[in-house]
C-alpha positions as CSV (number, residue, x, y, z in Angstrom):
1,M,-8.8,-6.8,-13.5
2,P,-10.0,-3.2,-13.3
3,E,-10.3,-1.2,-16.5
4,R,-7.0,0.3,-17.6
5,A,-6.1,3.9,-16.7
6,E,-4.4,6.1,-19.3
7,T,-0.8,6.9,-18.2
8,A,1.7,6.2,-15.4
9,V,5.1,7.7,-14.9
10,V,7.9,6.1,-12.9
11,L,10.8,8.3,-11.7
12,G,14.0,6.3,-11.7
13,A,15.1,3.2,-13.6
14,S,16.4,1.6,-10.5
15,I,15.5,-2.0,-9.7
16,S,12.6,-0.8,-7.7
17,G,11.5,1.5,-10.6
18,L,11.8,-1.3,-13.2
19,L,9.8,-3.7,-11.0
20,A,7.1,-1.0,-10.5
21,A,7.0,-0.3,-14.2
22,R,6.5,-4.0,-14.9
23,V,3.5,-4.1,-12.6
24,L,2.0,-0.8,-13.9
25,A,2.2,-2.1,-17.5
26,D,-0.7,-4.4,-16.7
27,F,-2.9,-1.6,-15.4
28,Y,-2.1,1.5,-17.6
29,G,-2.2,2.1,-21.3
30,T,1.3,3.7,-21.3
31,V,4.1,3.7,-18.8
32,T,7.0,6.1,-19.0
33,V,10.2,5.6,-16.9
34,V,12.2,8.7,-16.4
35,E,15.9,8.2,-15.5
36,R,18.6,10.8,-14.8
37,D,21.4,8.6,-16.2
38,A,21.9,7.8,-19.9
39,L,21.1,4.1,-19.7
40,P,24.0,1.8,-20.8
41,D,23.6,-0.8,-23.5
42,R,25.5,-3.3,-21.5
43,P,26.0,-4.2,-17.8
44,M,27.9,-1.5,-16.0
45,T,27.8,0.6,-12.8
46,R,25.8,3.8,-13.3
47,R,26.6,7.1,-11.6
48,G,23.1,7.0,-10.1
49,V,23.8,3.6,-8.5
50,P,27.1,4.3,-6.7
51,Q,26.8,1.1,-4.7
52,G,26.5,-0.9,-7.9
53,G,30.2,-1.8,-7.8
54,L,29.8,-3.6,-4.5
55,P,28.6,-7.0,-3.5
56,H,24.8,-7.5,-3.9
57,I,22.6,-10.4,-2.9
58,A,19.2,-10.8,-4.5
59,Q,17.7,-12.8,-1.7
60,P,15.6,-15.9,-2.6
61,R,12.4,-14.0,-2.0
62,A,13.5,-11.3,-4.4
63,T,14.4,-13.7,-7.2
64,Q,11.2,-15.6,-6.7
65,I,9.2,-12.5,-7.3
66,M,11.3,-11.4,-10.2
67,G,10.8,-14.8,-11.8
68,E,7.1,-14.5,-11.4
69,L,7.0,-11.0,-12.9
70,F,9.3,-11.9,-15.8
71,P,8.9,-15.5,-16.8
72,G,12.2,-17.0,-18.0
73,L,14.3,-14.3,-16.4
74,L,16.1,-16.6,-14.0
75,D,17.1,-18.9,-16.8
76,E,18.5,-15.9,-18.7
77,L,20.6,-15.0,-15.7
78,L,22.1,-18.5,-15.7
79,A,22.6,-18.4,-19.4
80,G,24.5,-15.2,-19.0
81,G,27.0,-16.8,-16.6
82,G,25.2,-16.5,-13.3
83,R,25.3,-19.2,-10.6
84,V,22.5,-20.9,-8.6
85,W,22.6,-22.6,-5.2
86,N,19.8,-25.1,-5.2
87,D,21.3,-28.3,-3.8
88,G,21.7,-27.3,-0.2
89,D,25.4,-28.0,-0.2
90,L,26.8,-26.1,2.8
91,S,30.4,-26.2,1.5
92,R,29.3,-23.5,-1.0
93,L,28.8,-21.0,1.8
94,W,31.2,-19.6,4.4
95,M,29.3,-17.4,6.9
96,S,30.1,-15.9,10.3
97,Y,27.6,-13.9,12.3
98,G,28.3,-12.5,15.7
99,G,31.5,-14.6,16.0
100,H,29.6,-17.9,15.1
101,S,30.9,-19.7,12.0
102,L,27.9,-21.6,10.5
103,L,28.1,-25.3,9.6
104,R,30.0,-25.9,6.3
105,S,29.6,-29.6,5.8
106,G,26.7,-31.7,4.5
107,T,23.5,-30.3,3.2
108,I,20.4,-28.7,4.6
109,P,17.5,-31.1,5.2
110,D,15.3,-29.6,2.5
111,P,17.5,-28.3,-0.4
112,D,14.5,-27.3,-2.5
113,S,13.4,-24.9,0.1
114,I,16.1,-22.3,-0.6
115,V,17.2,-21.3,-4.1
116,A,19.8,-18.5,-4.4
117,Y,21.0,-16.8,-7.6
118,Y,24.4,-15.1,-7.8
119,V,24.9,-12.3,-10.3
120,T,26.3,-8.8,-10.1
121,R,24.0,-5.8,-9.5
122,P,24.8,-4.2,-13.0
123,F,24.0,-7.5,-14.8
124,L,20.7,-8.0,-12.9
125,E,19.6,-4.4,-13.4
126,W,20.5,-4.5,-17.1
127,S,18.6,-7.8,-17.5
128,L,15.5,-6.2,-15.9
129,H,16.0,-3.1,-18.0
130,R,16.0,-5.1,-21.3
131,R,12.8,-7.0,-20.2
132,V,10.9,-3.8,-19.3
133,Q,12.1,-1.9,-22.4
134,S,10.8,-4.7,-24.6
135,M,7.2,-4.2,-23.3
136,P,5.1,-2.5,-26.0
137,N,3.4,0.0,-23.7
138,V,6.6,1.0,-21.7
139,A,9.1,3.7,-22.7
140,I,12.3,4.4,-20.8
141,V,13.6,8.0,-21.2
142,G,17.2,8.5,-20.1
143,G,19.1,11.7,-19.4
144,H,16.1,13.4,-17.8
145,E,15.1,14.2,-14.2
146,A,11.9,15.3,-12.5
147,V,12.0,18.9,-11.3
148,R,8.5,19.3,-10.0
149,L,5.0,17.8,-10.1
150,T,1.9,19.2,-11.6
151,S,-1.5,19.0,-9.8
152,T,-5.2,20.0,-10.0
153,P,-6.0,23.5,-8.9
154,N,-6.9,22.4,-5.4
155,R,-3.8,20.2,-5.2
156,D,-5.7,17.1,-4.2
157,R,-4.3,15.1,-7.1
158,V,-1.0,14.9,-8.9
159,T,-1.5,15.2,-12.6
160,G,2.0,14.8,-14.0
161,V,5.6,15.6,-13.9
162,V,7.8,18.4,-15.3
163,M,11.0,16.8,-16.4
164,A,14.2,18.5,-17.6
165,Q,16.8,17.3,-20.0
166,R,20.0,17.1,-18.0
167,E,22.3,18.5,-20.7
168,S,20.2,21.4,-22.0
169,G,17.9,22.0,-19.1
170,A,14.9,22.0,-21.5
171,E,11.7,21.2,-19.7
172,K,8.8,19.1,-20.8
173,T,5.5,18.2,-18.9
174,V,4.3,14.7,-19.0
175,A,0.7,14.1,-17.9
176,A,0.1,11.1,-15.6
177,D,-2.7,9.5,-13.7
178,L,-0.1,8.0,-11.4
179,V,3.5,9.0,-10.6
180,V,5.7,6.5,-8.8
181,D,8.9,7.9,-7.2
182,A,11.7,5.3,-7.3
183,T,14.6,7.7,-7.1
184,G,16.3,6.2,-4.1
185,R,17.6,7.8,-0.9
186,G,17.9,11.2,-2.7
187,S,14.2,11.2,-3.5
188,R,12.7,14.7,-3.7
189,A,9.2,13.5,-2.9
190,P,9.2,15.2,0.5
191,V,10.1,18.5,-1.3
192,F,7.4,17.9,-3.9
193,L,4.8,17.3,-1.1
194,D,5.9,20.5,0.6
195,E,5.5,22.5,-2.6
196,L,2.0,21.1,-2.9
197,G,1.1,22.2,0.6
198,Y,1.4,18.8,2.3
199,C,3.5,17.8,5.3
200,R,6.8,16.0,4.8
201,P,6.9,12.5,6.2
202,R,8.7,12.0,9.5
203,E,11.9,10.1,9.3
204,D,12.9,7.2,11.6
205,Q,16.7,6.8,11.5
206,L,19.5,4.8,13.1
207,M,22.9,6.2,12.4
208,V,25.5,3.5,11.5
209,H,28.1,5.3,9.4
210,V,29.0,2.3,7.3
211,A,31.7,2.7,4.6
212,Y,32.4,0.2,1.8
213,A,35.4,-0.5,-0.3
214,G,34.8,-2.9,-3.1
215,L,36.6,-4.5,-6.0
216,L,35.4,-6.7,-9.0
217,V,37.8,-9.6,-9.6
218,H,38.1,-12.7,-11.7
219,I,38.9,-16.0,-9.9
220,P,39.6,-19.1,-12.1
221,P,37.2,-22.0,-11.7
222,G,38.1,-24.3,-8.9
223,K,40.1,-21.7,-6.9
224,L,37.3,-20.9,-4.5
225,R,34.4,-23.3,-3.9
226,E,32.1,-20.9,-2.1
227,N,29.5,-18.8,-3.9
228,F,29.2,-16.6,-0.9
229,A,31.7,-15.8,1.9
230,F,30.7,-13.3,4.5
231,A,31.6,-12.2,8.0
232,A,29.6,-9.6,9.8
233,A,31.1,-6.9,12.0
234,E,31.4,-7.8,15.7
235,P,31.7,-5.8,18.9
236,S,35.4,-6.6,19.1
237,R,35.9,-6.0,15.3
238,L,33.9,-3.3,13.6
239,V,34.8,-4.5,10.1
240,G,33.0,-7.1,8.1
241,F,33.7,-8.5,4.6
242,G,31.8,-10.1,1.7
243,M,33.0,-12.0,-1.3
244,V,30.0,-12.8,-3.5
245,A,30.1,-14.7,-6.8
246,G,28.8,-13.0,-10.0
247,E,28.5,-14.1,-13.6
248,N,31.4,-15.7,-15.6
249,D,33.7,-16.5,-12.7
250,T,33.7,-13.0,-11.3
251,Y,33.4,-12.1,-7.6
252,M,32.6,-8.9,-5.9
253,L,34.9,-8.4,-2.9
254,A,34.4,-5.8,-0.3
255,V,35.2,-4.8,3.3
256,Q,32.7,-2.9,5.4
257,P,34.0,-0.7,8.3
258,M,31.3,0.5,10.6
259,A,30.8,3.3,13.2
260,G,32.7,5.9,11.2
261,Q,35.9,3.9,10.5
262,Q,37.6,4.7,7.2
263,P,37.5,2.2,4.3
264,P,40.6,1.1,2.4
265,R,41.6,3.3,-0.6
266,D,43.5,0.8,-2.8
267,R,43.8,-3.0,-3.4
268,A,46.8,-3.5,-1.1
269,S,45.1,-1.9,1.9
270,L,41.8,-3.8,1.1
271,L,43.7,-7.1,1.2
272,A,45.5,-6.0,4.4
273,C,42.1,-5.3,6.0
274,L,40.8,-8.6,4.7
275,A,43.7,-10.5,6.3
276,D,42.2,-9.7,9.7
277,I,38.8,-11.1,8.9
278,A,38.7,-13.7,6.1
279,P,39.6,-17.4,6.5
280,P,42.9,-18.4,4.9
281,H,41.5,-20.0,1.8
282,V,39.3,-17.0,1.0
283,L,42.2,-14.6,1.6
284,S,44.4,-16.7,-0.7
285,A,41.8,-16.6,-3.5
286,A,41.4,-12.8,-3.0
287,R,45.1,-12.2,-3.2
288,S,45.6,-14.2,-6.4
289,A,42.4,-12.8,-8.1
290,E,42.7,-10.6,-11.2
291,P,41.3,-7.1,-10.6
292,L,38.7,-6.1,-13.3
293,A,38.0,-2.6,-12.1
294,D,39.3,0.1,-9.9
295,I,38.4,0.0,-6.2
296,S,35.1,1.7,-5.5
297,Q,33.9,3.3,-2.2
298,Y,30.4,3.9,-0.9
299,R,29.3,5.5,2.4
300,F,26.0,4.8,4.1
301,A,25.1,7.1,7.0
302,S,21.9,5.6,8.4
303,N,19.0,3.2,8.2
304,R,16.2,5.6,7.2
305,W,12.4,5.0,7.0
306,R,10.3,7.9,5.6
307,R,6.9,7.3,7.2
308,Y,4.5,8.1,4.4
309,D,2.1,5.7,6.1
310,K,1.8,8.1,9.0
311,L,0.9,11.3,7.0
312,P,-2.5,12.6,7.8
313,R,-3.2,13.2,4.1
314,T,-1.4,12.8,0.8
315,P,-2.4,13.8,-2.8
316,D,-3.9,11.1,-5.0
317,G,-1.7,10.0,-7.9
318,L,1.6,9.9,-6.1
319,I,3.3,6.9,-4.4
320,V,6.9,6.2,-3.4
321,V,8.8,2.9,-3.5
322,G,12.1,1.3,-2.8
323,D,14.9,3.2,-1.0
324,A,12.9,6.4,-1.5
325,I,10.7,5.1,1.3
326,C,13.1,3.0,3.4
327,S,16.8,2.2,3.0
328,F,18.5,-0.4,5.1
329,N,22.1,-1.0,6.0
330,P,23.2,-2.7,2.8
331,V,25.1,-5.4,4.7
332,Y,21.9,-7.3,5.3
333,G,20.9,-7.5,1.6
334,Q,17.3,-6.4,2.1
335,G,16.9,-3.6,-0.4
336,M,16.1,-5.5,-3.6
337,S,13.9,-7.9,-1.7
338,V,11.8,-5.1,-0.2
339,A,11.6,-3.4,-3.6
340,A,10.3,-6.7,-5.1
341,I,7.8,-7.2,-2.3
342,E,6.6,-3.6,-2.8
343,A,5.9,-4.3,-6.4
344,V,3.6,-7.2,-5.4
345,V,1.9,-4.8,-2.9
346,L,1.4,-2.3,-5.7
347,R,-0.1,-5.0,-7.9
348,D,-2.5,-6.1,-5.2
349,C,-3.6,-2.6,-4.5
350,L,-4.2,-1.9,-8.2
351,L,-6.3,-5.0,-8.4
352,Q,-8.7,-3.3,-6.1
353,G,-8.8,-0.2,-8.2
354,D,-7.1,3.2,-7.9
355,R,-9.5,4.8,-5.4
356,N,-7.4,6.1,-2.4
357,L,-4.4,4.2,-3.9
358,P,-1.6,6.1,-2.1
359,R,-3.0,5.6,1.4
360,R,-3.7,1.9,0.8
361,F,-0.3,1.4,-0.7
362,F,1.6,3.2,2.0
363,R,-0.2,1.3,4.8
364,A,0.2,-2.1,3.1
365,S,3.9,-1.5,2.3
366,A,4.6,-0.4,5.9
367,K,3.4,-3.8,7.1
368,E,6.0,-5.4,4.8
369,I,8.8,-3.0,5.7
370,R,8.4,-3.3,9.4
371,V,10.0,-6.7,9.7
372,P,13.2,-6.1,7.7
373,W,13.4,-2.7,9.5
374,Q,13.4,-4.3,12.9
375,V,15.9,-7.0,11.7
376,A,18.3,-4.4,10.4
377,V,18.0,-2.0,13.4
378,S,18.2,-4.8,16.0
379,S,21.3,-6.3,14.3
380,D,23.0,-2.9,14.1
381,L,22.2,-2.3,17.8
382,S,24.0,-5.5,18.7
383,L,27.2,-3.5,18.2
384,P,27.7,-1.3,21.3
385,H,29.4,1.4,19.2
386,I,26.1,2.2,17.4
387,P,24.3,4.9,19.4
388,G,20.6,4.2,20.0
389,K,18.1,3.0,22.5
390,R,18.0,-0.7,23.1
391,P,14.6,-1.6,24.4
392,L,13.9,-5.0,26.1
393,F,12.6,-6.4,22.9
394,V,15.8,-5.7,21.0
395,R,17.9,-7.2,23.8
396,I,15.9,-10.3,24.0
397,T,15.8,-10.7,20.2
398,N,19.6,-10.4,20.0
399,A,20.2,-12.8,22.9
400,Y,18.0,-15.5,21.3
401,L,19.6,-14.9,17.9
402,D,23.1,-15.4,19.4
403,S,21.9,-18.8,20.8
404,L,20.4,-19.7,17.5
405,L,23.6,-18.9,15.6
406,A,25.6,-21.0,18.1
407,A,23.3,-23.9,17.3
408,A,23.8,-23.3,13.6
409,E,27.5,-24.1,14.0
410,T,26.6,-27.8,14.2
411,D,22.9,-28.3,13.2
412,P,22.0,-28.1,9.5
413,A,18.3,-27.8,10.3
414,V,19.0,-24.6,12.2
415,V,21.2,-23.3,9.4
416,Q,18.3,-23.9,7.0
417,Q,15.8,-22.0,9.1
418,F,18.3,-19.1,9.6
419,L,18.9,-19.0,5.8
420,R,15.2,-18.9,5.1
421,F,14.8,-16.1,7.6
422,M,17.7,-14.1,6.0
423,G,16.4,-14.8,2.5
424,M,13.1,-13.3,3.6
425,I,11.3,-16.5,2.7
426,D,10.1,-17.0,6.3
427,P,9.1,-14.3,8.9
428,P,11.2,-14.1,12.1
429,S,8.4,-15.9,14.0
430,Q,9.5,-19.1,12.3
431,L,12.7,-18.9,14.3
432,L,10.5,-19.4,17.3
433,R,8.9,-22.6,16.2
434,P,9.0,-25.3,18.9
435,S,11.1,-27.6,16.7
436,T,13.7,-24.9,16.2
437,M,13.7,-23.7,19.8
438,L,14.3,-27.3,21.0
439,R,17.3,-27.6,18.7
440,V,18.7,-24.4,20.1
441,I,18.2,-25.6,23.7
442,E,19.8,-28.9,22.9
443,A,22.8,-27.3,21.3
444,K,23.2,-25.1,24.3
445,R,23.0,-28.1,26.7
446,K,25.7,-30.0,24.7
447,R,28.0,-27.0,24.9
448,A,27.5,-26.8,28.6
449,V,28.3,-30.5,29.1
450,A,31.4,-30.2,26.9
451,N,32.6,-27.2,28.9
452,M,32.0,-29.0,32.2
453,R,34.0,-32.0,31.0
454,R,36.9,-29.8,29.9
455,A,36.9,-28.1,33.3
456,Q,36.8,-31.4,35.2
457,T,39.7,-32.9,33.2
458,G,41.7,-29.7,33.3
459,E,42.0,-29.7,29.6
460,S,43.7,-26.7,28.0
461,R,40.7,-24.8,26.7
462,R,40.4,-22.8,23.6
463,P,37.5,-20.4,23.3
464,A,34.6,-22.1,21.6
465,L,33.0,-20.5,18.5
466,A,29.7,-20.7,20.3
467,E,30.8,-18.4,23.1
468,K,32.0,-14.8,23.0
469,P,33.5,-13.9,19.6
470,L,37.3,-13.8,19.2
471,K,38.8,-10.4,18.8
472,R,40.2,-11.6,15.5
473,P,40.5,-15.0,13.7
474,P,43.8,-16.9,14.2
475,D,46.6,-15.7,12.0
476,K,47.2,-17.7,8.9
């Protein structure tokens, strides 16, 4: 390992910031995490994380990395009341994508290949915060925010941060060999670069105008078998929903209108919206659940990727991570996983020394971001109401994914491959393995044969789930 540098400063105690701080602690003598909020001493939604009161999924790839960075963390999540799905039992999941309800009986062929943990975002963040705060060379300073960067006279290197106490406005300069911006979508890194005489990064965007309305509830044991119930928005119904287990028999319930539709404002209207989407048993559990908090709302305008990797030059001593680089439509649950992957990229870059660190990090992280970015954008563009170009690649990808999801209605092996893809364990190329493609083709052949037989017998035909999505599920 390279010789330790002196100091690093992380802006933001978000999950991406905490993971970055954990990595930096192995390479720097001291690490200071600067956070705008006064950090709570228990799990709770912070003002700086307005989406914290909504369903979150730490995808299997994310929890795998977190477990590696913090040995014992995953066991602590379970000891704190969290749940784990590690037996492949498909009855624990209810999922509908593009009008296709995935198989809910039996188990996946290789249960050990997917392990999913279910906890709320505040509990996960608080658990990470405690772990980072306990590290001897890490200090977390709450109630402060970065107002500008300091640099060398020729501005080729960032040398520190000027931070201000939020209540008094008193400023203090903290010297740093490396500054890591993990302040989320509102990151001021483009402004800081401009002030230092550098170009701002270009922004790739896809406007989606998603609105969320969420509610934390308690559901008694045995009332709802599923750890995860989810239906994505469809062309004929621009509203999705999620109901995700948390710790101690809690669930995060939310509906997600897209393309500018308005979210519900209270519990009654949320449940009315849910009645058009959720299966009867999930709706029944939601209606009988005990609310534990007021309804929360969150609006997300666009997928946005700030292309730091395309800048002709950047100052040494400054990198950007997490949503501050790229933020995805939250419905796909990619944000925490990408933040965890970026922490590994940062570690790998630091193992090679700090020479030209920002350029190496931005280029390596862009390679990791590209796949989830394409997944999110292609999925959003499957909805005709989302404006944007649909190149041939996107149209072919969405057509194949529709056929794969149709096969996942009956084939547990296809479900497993899809879940590994969504969990960011496998790259999309694994969906094109010959064994998977043959299963997709065979499922399509069986549907065609079944449709032909119905036509020949004159059987009264109900639209199959594998075909065009219903405008709405059957009434209860």
